[in-house]
C-alpha positions in Angstrom: 75.0 -15.6 19.7 77.3 -13.3 17.8 75.6 -11.6 14.9 72.1 -12.6 16.1 69.4 -10.4 14.5 71.6 -8.7 11.9 70.6 -9.0 8.2 72.7 -11.8 6.6 73.6 -13.1 10.0 72.5 -16.1 11.9 68.9 -14.9 12.1 68.5 -14.7 8.3 70.0 -18.2 8.0 67.6 -19.6 10.6 64.6 -18.0 8.9 65.6 -19.5 5.5 65.9 -23.0 7.0 62.6 -22.6 8.8 60.9 -21.5 5.6 62.2 -24.5 3.7 60.8 -26.8 6.4 57.5 -24.9 6.5 57.0 -25.3 2.8 56.8 -29.0 3.4 54.0 -28.3 5.9 51.9 -26.1 3.6 49.1 -28.7 3.0 48.8 -29.2 6.7 48.7 -25.4 7.5 46.3 -24.7 4.6 44.0 -27.5 5.9 43.9 -25.9 9.4 43.1 -22.5 8.0 40.5 -23.9 5.6 38.7 -25.7 8.5 38.7 -22.6 10.7 37.5 -20.2 8.0 34.7 -22.5 6.7 33.5 -23.3 10.2 33.2 -19.6 11.2 32.6 -17.6 8.0 29.4 -18.1 6.0 30.9 -16.4 3.0 33.7 -18.9 2.8 31.3 -21.8 3.0 29.8 -20.7 -0.3 33.2 -21.2 -2.1 34.1 -24.5 -3.8 36.2 -26.2 -1.2 38.9 -27.4 -3.7 39.3 -23.9 -5.0 39.5 -22.4 -1.5 42.2 -24.9 -0.5 44.2 -24.2 -3.6 44.2 -20.5 -2.9 45.3 -20.9 0.7 48.1 -23.2 -0.3 49.2 -20.8 -3.0 49.2 -17.9 -0.5 51.2 -19.9 2.1 53.8 -20.9 -0.5 54.2 -17.4 -1.9 54.7 -16.0 1.6 57.2 -18.6 2.7 59.1 -18.4 -0.6 59.5 -14.7 0.0 61.4 -15.6 3.3 63.9 -17.6 1.2 64.9 -14.6 -1.0 67.9 -12.4 0.0 65.9 -9.4 -0.9 62.1 -9.0 -0.8 60.2 -9.6 -4.0 56.7 -8.9 -5.0 55.5 -12.4 -5.8 53.7 -12.8 -2.4 52.2 -9.4 -2.8 50.9 -10.1 -6.3 49.3 -13.4 -5.0 47.7 -11.4 -2.2 46.2 -8.9 -4.6 45.0 -11.6 -7.1 43.3 -13.5 -4.3 41.7 -10.4 -2.9 40.2 -9.5 -6.3 38.8 -12.9 -6.6 37.3 -12.7 -3.1 35.7 -9.4 -3.9 34.1 -10.9 -7.0 32.8 -13.9 -4.9 31.2 -11.6 -2.3 33.5 -12.5 0.6 33.4 -9.5 3.0 36.7 -7.6 3.5 36.6 -8.3 7.2 36.5 -12.0 6.5 39.5 -11.7 4.1 41.6 -9.9 6.6 40.7 -12.3 9.4 42.1 -15.0 7.1 45.4 -13.2 7.2 45.4 -13.0 10.9 44.7 -16.7 11.2 47.3 -17.6 8.6 49.9 -15.6 10.6 48.9 -17.4 13.8 49.1 -20.8 12.2 52.4 -20.0 10.5 53.9 -18.8 13.8 52.6 -21.8 15.8 54.1 -24.2 13.2 57.4 -22.4 13.2 57.6 -22.6 17.0 56.8 -26.3 16.9 59.6 -26.9 14.4 62.2 -25.2 16.7 60.8 -26.4 20.1 63.8 -28.7 20.6 66.4 -26.2 19.2 66.7 -23.4 21.8 69.4 -21.5 19.9 67.5 -21.3 16.7 64.3 -20.5 18.6 66.0 -17.5 20.0 67.1 -16.4 16.5 63.5 -16.8 15.4 62.4 -14.2 17.9 64.7 -11.7 16.3 63.4 -12.5 12.9 59.8 -12.3 13.9 59.5 -8.6 13.2 60.4 -9.2 9.5 57.7 -11.9 9.3 55.0 -9.6 10.8 56.0 -6.7 8.5 55.8 -8.9 5.4 52.4 -10.2 6.4 51.2 -6.7 7.2 52.2 -5.6 3.7 50.4 -8.6 2.2 47.2 -7.6 4.1 47.5 -4.0 3.1 48.0 -4.9 -0.6 45.1 -7.3 -0.4 42.8 -4.8 1.2 43.7 -2.1 -1.4 43.1 -4.5 -4.3 39.8 -5.7 -2.7 38.5 -2.1 -2.4 39.4 -1.2 -5.9 37.7 -4.3 -7.3 34.7 -3.8 -5.1 34.3 -0.2 -6.3 34.6 -1.4 -9.9 31.9 -4.1 -9.3 29.6 -1.6 -7.6 30.0 0.8 -10.6 29.3 -2.0 -13.1 26.3 -3.2 -11.0 24.9 0.4 -10.9 25.4 0.8 -14.6 23.6 -2.5 -15.4 20.8 -1.5 -13.0 20.4 1.8 -14.8 20.4 0.1 -18.2 17.7 -2.3 -17.1 15.6 0.5 -15.7 16.0 2.4 -19.0 14.8 -0.7 -20.8 11.7 -0.8 -18.6 10.9 2.9 -19.0 11.5 2.8 -22.8 9.4 -0.3 -23.5 12.4 -2.5 -24.4 11.6 -5.1 -21.7 10.4 -8.7 -21.9 9.9 -11.2 -19.0 13.7 -11.9 -18.8 14.5 -8.2 -18.5 11.8 -7.8 -15.8 13.3 -10.6 -13.8 16.8 -9.2 -14.2 15.7 -5.7 -13.3 13.8 -6.9 -10.3 16.9 -8.6 -8.9 19.3 -5.8 -9.8 17.1 -3.0 -8.6 15.8 -5.0 -5.6 12.2 -4.2 -6.4 9.2 -6.6 -7.0 8.3 -7.5 -10.5 4.5 -7.2 -9.8 4.6 -4.3 -7.4 2.7 -1.0 -7.6 4.6 2.0 -9.0 4.3 5.6 -9.9 6.4 7.5 -12.4 7.0 11.2 -12.0 8.4 13.4 -14.7 9.8 16.6 -13.2 11.7 19.7 -14.4 12.7 23.1 -13.1 11.5 26.4 -14.5 14.1 28.6 -16.2 17.7 27.6 -16.8 18.9 27.2 -13.3 20.9 24.1 -12.3 19.0 21.0 -11.4 19.2 19.7 -7.9 21.7 16.9 -7.4 19.8 15.5 -4.4 18.4 12.2 -5.5 18.0 9.9 -2.5 17.2 6.3 -3.0 14.6 6.3 -0.2 12.2 8.8 1.3 9.7 8.1 4.0 10.2 4.4 3.5 9.6 4.5 -0.2 12.1 3.1 -2.7 13.1 5.7 -5.3 14.7 5.2 -8.7 16.0 8.2 -10.7 16.9 8.6 -14.3 18.0 11.8 -16.1 16.7 12.9 -19.5 17.6 16.0 -21.5 14.2 17.6 -20.9 13.3 16.3 -17.4 14.1 13.9 -14.6 12.2 10.7 -14.2 11.4 9.3 -10.8 10.0 5.8 -10.2 8.4 5.3 -6.8 7.9 1.8 -5.5 4.6 2.2 -3.6 4.3 -1.3 -1.9 0.9 -0.8 -0.1 1.2 3.0 0.3 -1.5 5.4 -0.9 -0.4 7.2 -4.1 -1.4 10.6 -2.8 0.5 10.0 0.4 3.6 8.9 -1.6 3.6 12.0 -3.7 3.3 14.2 -0.7 6.4 12.4 0.8 8.5 12.9 -2.3 7.2 16.4 -3.1 10.2 18.2 -1.5 12.5 16.3 -3.9 10.7 17.4 -7.1 11.5 20.3 -9.3 9.1 23.2 -10.1 6.9 21.4 -12.5 6.0 17.7 -12.1 3.6 15.3 -13.8 2.5 12.1 -12.1 1.3 8.9 -13.8 -1.5 6.6 -12.7 -0.4 3.6 -10.7 1.4 1.0 -12.7 0.8 -2.6 -11.8 4.2 -4.3 -12.4 7.4 -3.4 -14.1 6.2 -4.1 -17.6 3.8 -1.2 -17.2 6.5 1.4 -16.4 6.8 2.4 -20.1 3.2 3.4 -20.3 3.4 5.1 -16.9 6.4 7.1 -18.1 4.5 8.3 -21.1 1.6 9.3 -19.0 3.9 11.2 -16.5 5.5 13.2 -19.4 2.1 14.1 -20.8 0.9 15.2 -17.3 4.1 17.3 -17.0 3.3 19.1 -20.3 -0.1 20.2 -18.9 1.5 22.1 -16.0 0.5 25.8 -16.1 3.3 26.9 -13.7 5.1 25.6 -10.7 2.9 22.7 -9.7 2.6 18.9 -9.4 -0.3 17.4 -11.3 -1.7 13.9 -11.7 -2.6 12.8 -15.2 -6.1 11.8 -14.0 -6.7 15.4 -12.9 -5.7 16.9 -16.3 -7.2 14.5 -18.8 -8.7 17.1 -21.2 -5.4 19.0 -21.3 -3.6 15.7 -21.6 -5.6 14.9 -24.8 -4.3 18.1 -26.3 -0.7 17.4 -25.1 -0.6 13.9 -26.5 -1.9 15.0 -30.0 0.2 18.1 -30.9 -1.0 18.3 -34.5 -4.7 18.2 -33.5 -4.0 20.6 -30.6 -2.5 23.1 -33.1 -5.5 22.6 -35.3 -7.9 23.2 -32.4 -6.2 26.4 -31.5 -6.4 27.6 -35.1 -10.1 26.7 -35.4 -11.3 28.1 -32.1 -8.9 30.8 -30.9 -7.3 32.3 -34.0 -9.6 35.4 -34.1 -8.6 36.2 -30.5 -4.9 35.5 -31.1 -4.9 38.0 -34.1 -5.8 40.9 -31.8 -3.3 43.3 -30.4 -1.4 41.8 -27.5 -3.1 43.8 -24.7 -6.6 42.9 -25.8 -5.6 39.3 -26.6 -4.3 38.8 -23.1 -7.3 40.4 -21.5 -9.7 38.2 -23.3 -7.7 35.0 -22.8 -7.3 35.8 -19.1 -11.0 36.5 -18.7 -11.9 33.3 -20.5 -9.6 31.3 -18.2 -11.1 32.8 -15.1 -14.6 32.4 -16.4 -14.1 28.7 -16.9 -12.2 28.3 -13.6 -15.1 30.0 -11.8 -17.8 27.7 -13.5 -19.3 30.6 -15.4 -20.0 32.8 -12.4 -19.7 36.5 -13.3 -19.4 37.5 -9.7 -16.5 35.2 -8.9 -14.8 36.0 -12.2 -15.1 39.7 -11.5 -13.6 39.2 -8.0 -10.7 37.2 -9.5 -10.0 39.9 -12.1 -10.7 42.9 -9.8 -13.2 44.3 -12.2 -17.0 44.9 -12.4 -19.4 42.2 -13.3 -20.6 44.1 -16.3 -17.0 44.3 -17.6 -16.9 40.5 -17.4 -20.1 40.2 -19.3 -18.9 42.5 -22.0 -15.6 40.6 -22.4 -17.5 37.2 -22.6 -19.8 38.6 -25.3 -16.7 39.8 -27.2 -15.2 36.3 -27.0 -18.4 34.8 -28.2 -18.6 37.2 -31.1 -15.0 36.5 -32.2 -15.0 32.7 -31.8 -18.6 31.9 -32.6 -18.7 29.9 -29.4 -20.4 30.8 -26.1 -18.8 30.0 -22.8 -22.3 29.6 -21.4 -23.1 26.6 -23.6 -21.5 23.4 -22.2 -20.4 21.8 -25.5 -18.9 25.1 -26.8 -17.4 25.9 -23.4 -15.6 22.5 -23.6 -14.2 23.4 -27.0 -13.0 26.7 -25.6 -11.4 25.0 -22.6 -9.6 22.4 -24.7 -8.4 25.1 -27.1 -7.1 27.1 -24.1 -5.2 24.1 -22.8 -3.8 23.4 -26.2 -2.7 27.0 -26.5 -0.9 27.0 -23.2 0.8 23.7 -24.0 1.9 24.4 -27.5 2.6 28.1 -27.2 0.9 28.7 -30.5 0.7 32.4 -31.5 
């Protein structure tokens, strides 16, 4: 067998003749592969059978045609990439796609051997040419896998962007029932579930944490970034809200406001507003629920009225020199926090009870309101909350 296995020799000629005969058997080979894949791979059974058969025949023809060319071309590789992209879009797993290549190689080889069973000389030449066949199939599989992964990454990115857009529509009140259904499917959360919204932001100008997991303690978490704060949507299922907040607390920034429970996706917009208002009532690094800060929330949600309340109630104190102003405001805060107890207020301020009484009388004289009288104490408390929130001077 002189020249056997050399490029351009007898082996190349045998491979070309075999390829011509195999092209006549493409429908048969594609049928075998179609039956095997659809009987063993659920993902392939979801494809239209005529489309699946067409792609298999096209792939066989492209691969066999490459064997007929004196020098390798890219046509079979282009077909492999195009088919892989389509499979990624159809949700066929990559493992199933690559298994198809292995089965196609097996079927091609078995058919080739059958064609040369009664031609021992050509069968020997086929053995020398086998390496080139496997190398070409390997290249097709590599090209297909690369194209699949690129397309899969693009699809994931598009899906994530669409999911974020749908969540934004829910949080901003731009949702109807169709958007709710789409968001439920894209985000994989129930339309009529129970949710909390948390608005959270760090103190100072330090960088925000990039750690935003999609799950914590079995809770589904959805994050969105805003210029002023982060928003976190917590899917509660049947969990207790207090327990849920405790579970996500390590993920929150310094200051966080928590909404009441929202019943369903359509209520996320209102829950988001409530969470932001609760955040504005924070007095320092803390996590607060709106329901625990309702008086302060009233001031936070009506900035014009809050400013007017500060002017009407606290302006005489705010006009004092800074040291005396801060002393009186701090005393008033502690007095209200201690339920009007001079003893507890004095302990909190590290001063004598009589000093506390003197300061309270000074506050009453300046504002015309006594912290001892419930209605006037309420006005003073609301004015203090409004002052802290607005930063009015």
